[in-house]
C-alpha positions in Angstrom: 119.4 132.1 92.5 118.5 128.5 91.1 121.8 126.4 90.8 123.0 125.1 87.6 125.1 122.2 88.9 123.7 118.9 90.6 125.2 115.9 92.2 122.5 113.0 92.8 122.8 109.3 93.1 120.9 106.1 93.5 121.2 103.6 96.6 120.3 100.1 95.9 121.4 96.3 95.3 122.2 95.2 91.8 121.3 98.8 90.1 124.0 98.4 87.3 121.3 98.1 84.5 119.1 101.2 85.8 118.0 103.8 83.4 117.6 106.2 85.9 121.0 107.9 85.3 120.3 108.5 81.7 117.0 109.6 82.2 117.9 112.2 84.5 121.0 113.4 82.9 119.4 113.7 79.2 116.7 115.8 80.7 119.2 118.0 82.6 121.4 118.3 79.4 118.5 119.9 77.5 118.0 122.3 80.3 121.4 123.4 80.3 122.4 121.8 83.8 125.6 120.0 84.9 124.1 117.1 86.4 125.8 113.9 87.5 123.9 111.0 88.6 125.9 108.3 90.2 125.2 104.5 91.2 125.7 103.7 94.7 125.4 99.8 94.3 125.6 98.2 97.8 126.2 94.7 96.2 129.4 96.2 94.3 130.3 97.7 97.6 130.1 94.5 99.2 127.9 95.9 102.1 124.3 95.0 103.4 121.1 97.1 103.2 121.6 98.4 106.6 124.6 100.3 105.5 122.2 102.9 103.8 122.5 105.4 107.0 126.2 105.4 106.4 125.8 105.9 102.5 123.5 108.7 103.1 125.7 110.6 105.7 128.7 110.2 103.5 126.5 111.6 100.5 125.6 114.6 102.7 129.1 115.3 103.5 130.3 114.9 99.8 127.7 117.8 98.9 125.0 115.5 97.2 121.9 117.5 96.3 119.6 114.3 96.4 119.4 110.5 96.3 117.1 108.1 95.0 116.5 104.9 97.1 115.5 101.5 95.7 115.5 98.0 96.6 116.1 96.8 99.4 116.7 100.3 101.2 113.5 101.9 100.8 112.1 101.3 104.5 115.5 101.1 106.2 116.5 104.7 105.1 113.7 106.1 106.8 115.2 106.0 110.5 118.1 108.1 109.1 115.8 111.1 107.5 114.8 114.3 109.3 111.3 114.3 107.8 109.1 112.6 105.6 106.5 114.0 103.1 103.0 112.8 103.8 103.0 110.4 101.0 106.1 108.7 102.2 104.9 108.5 105.6 101.5 106.9 104.9 103.6 104.5 102.7 106.4 103.7 105.0 108.7 103.6 102.1 111.1 106.4 100.5 112.5 106.4 96.8 113.6 109.9 96.8 115.6 112.0 99.5 116.3 115.8 98.9 119.4 117.0 100.8 119.0 120.7 101.4 120.1 123.0 104.1 121.7 120.4 106.2 118.4 118.4 106.3 117.3 115.2 104.6 113.5 114.9 103.5 112.5 111.7 102.3 109.4 111.4 99.6 108.0 108.7 97.3 107.6 109.5 93.8 106.6 105.8 92.9 103.0 106.7 93.9 102.7 109.7 92.2 104.6 108.4 89.2 102.2 105.4 88.9 99.2 107.7 89.3 100.4 110.0 86.5 101.1 107.0 84.1 97.7 105.7 84.8 95.8 108.5 84.3 97.6 109.3 81.1 97.4 105.8 79.5 94.2 104.5 80.9 92.1 107.6 81.6 88.5 106.3 81.1 88.8 102.4 82.5 86.4 101.3 85.3 87.9 101.1 88.7 85.1 99.4 90.7 86.8 95.9 91.4 90.7 96.1 90.9 93.1 93.0 91.5 96.6 93.6 92.1 99.1 90.8 92.2 102.3 91.3 94.3 102.4 93.2 97.7 106.3 94.2 97.8 107.7 97.7 97.7 106.4 98.4 94.2 103.1 97.1 95.1 102.6 99.1 98.1 103.2 102.2 95.9 100.9 101.2 93.2 98.2 100.3 95.5 98.1 103.7 97.4 98.0 105.2 93.7 95.2 103.2 92.4 93.1 104.1 95.5 94.1 107.4 95.3 93.0 107.4 91.5 89.4 106.3 93.0 89.3 102.5 93.0 86.5 101.5 95.0 88.1 98.4 96.0 91.6 96.6 95.6 92.1 93.0 96.3 95.8 92.3 96.9 97.2 89.1 95.9 100.7 87.6 96.9 102.1 84.1 97.3 103.2 85.6 100.9 100.1 85.7 102.8 101.3 88.0 105.7 102.8 90.7 103.4 99.3 90.8 101.3 97.4 90.9 104.6 99.9 93.6 106.0 99.4 95.9 102.9 95.5 95.6 102.9 95.5 96.5 106.5 97.8 99.5 105.8 95.7 100.7 102.9 92.3 100.4 105.0 93.8 102.3 107.7 94.9 105.2 105.3 91.8 105.0 103.0 88.8 103.8 105.0 87.8 100.2 106.1 86.7 98.0 103.2 88.7 99.7 100.5 91.2 96.8 100.4 91.2 93.1 100.8 93.8 90.5 100.4 93.6 87.1 98.8 95.9 84.0 97.8 97.2 83.1 94.2 94.7 80.2 93.9 91.9 82.5 94.0 93.0 84.6 90.8 90.5 82.8 88.5 87.3 83.8 90.3 89.0 87.3 91.2 89.7 88.0 87.7 86.5 86.5 86.3 84.6 89.8 87.8 87.5 92.2 88.1 87.6 95.5 86.0 91.3 95.2 85.7 94.5 93.8 87.1 97.7 95.8 88.1 100.9 93.6 87.9 103.6 94.3 90.4 105.8 91.3 90.7 109.4 91.0 88.8 107.7 88.1 86.4 108.3 89.5 82.9 111.8 91.0 83.4 114.6 89.7 81.4 115.6 87.5 84.6 112.3 86.3 85.2 110.9 85.5 82.0 107.0 84.4 81.3 103.6 85.0 82.4 102.6 85.5 86.3 99.6 83.7 85.8 97.7 81.4 83.1 96.7 83.1 79.8 93.4 81.8 80.0 92.5 84.0 83.0 92.7 87.2 80.7 89.8 88.3 79.2 88.7 91.5 76.9 86.6 93.1 79.8 90.0 93.2 81.6 92.4 96.1 81.6 96.2 95.2 82.6 98.5 97.6 83.8 102.1 96.6 84.1 105.1 97.8 86.5 107.8 95.8 84.9 109.7 98.6 82.3 112.6 96.3 81.0 111.4 94.9 78.6 108.5 97.5 77.7 106.5 94.9 76.2 106.4 91.8 78.7 104.8 88.7 77.9 101.9 89.5 80.1 101.1 92.7 78.0 101.9 90.9 74.6 99.4 88.1 75.6 96.7 90.7 77.2 96.9 92.8 74.0 96.3 89.8 71.8 93.1 89.0 74.1 91.9 92.3 73.5 92.4 94.1 76.6 93.3 97.6 77.2 96.9 97.7 78.6 99.5 99.9 80.3 103.3 99.3 80.1 105.8 100.0 83.1 107.5 102.9 81.2 105.3 105.7 82.2 105.8 105.1 85.8 109.5 104.7 85.4 109.4 108.1 83.5 107.0 109.9 85.8 108.5 109.0 89.2 112.0 110.0 87.5 110.6 113.5 86.4 108.9 114.0 89.8 112.3 113.4 91.7 114.0 115.6 89.2 111.7 118.3 90.0 112.4 117.7 93.8 115.9 117.7 93.2 116.2 120.9 91.0 113.1 122.8 91.4 112.7 123.0 87.6 110.0 121.4 85.4 111.2 118.4 83.4 109.5 117.7 79.9 107.8 114.2 80.6 106.9 113.8 77.0 110.6 113.9 76.1 111.6 111.5 78.7 108.8 109.0 77.7 110.5 109.2 74.0 113.9 108.6 75.8 112.7 105.6 77.9 111.1 104.2 74.8 114.4 104.5 72.9 116.7 103.3 75.8 114.5 100.1 76.6 114.3 99.5 72.9 118.0 99.5 72.6 118.4 97.3 75.5 116.1 94.8 74.3 117.5 94.7 70.9 121.2 94.4 72.4 119.9 91.6 74.7 117.8 89.8 72.2 
């Protein structure tokens, strides 16, 4: 018989402002579930990321049904799990852990979340040459998603050359040689001049990191722009790109679809992603107006 009561949580650093608890709990309320989503903030607890194993063990002992995992624990959690989904294994990162029958199974819903958001928001854009700025945790997930969606070639650009090279090598191993390459930020002018679109996967544009990730004049109307940042929903990059005539995608869809996929994994129930998209628009809007 399906359960009607769930205890889940999020492990990460500095997660106080996360919208995940509200996204999950609102949808659970509409489905008539008792659903408690707790924040397990390693900064507040005064422990380092390597404590994720102890926190996971404690959650298992306390009867949690699942956990979301965010920065900086997505890789570190893997050694403490019993099994990984193919996606999480390919990515080497986990953002969702299902605790069931004494086992902890790792998944990655960042990949499926971005893919679903992109397919909904930019369904018909060309995908021959894609530039991605940012090769961190979110960057790895969205690069996998972009290639899964059918991009012919992704050029990963990051100020940390080793990180960009490592991600490109991993993508080529998974998708086939030549599907990914890497470059340094000084090559953005030539890369964007001939690209179909850019995926932005750095923190620039968030409230704590305002501004543009690169010079506005590098944008042109032939370029689509997809954003991973969702707070605010309209970043300086998206505002500038829209004014320039670019097709754009905000980060809200990825946040919602990864949460919806996690909710499905935790409960076995089908979330209403359209209602959750309305939730995040409302919540992010409230956050922006209260912050502004």
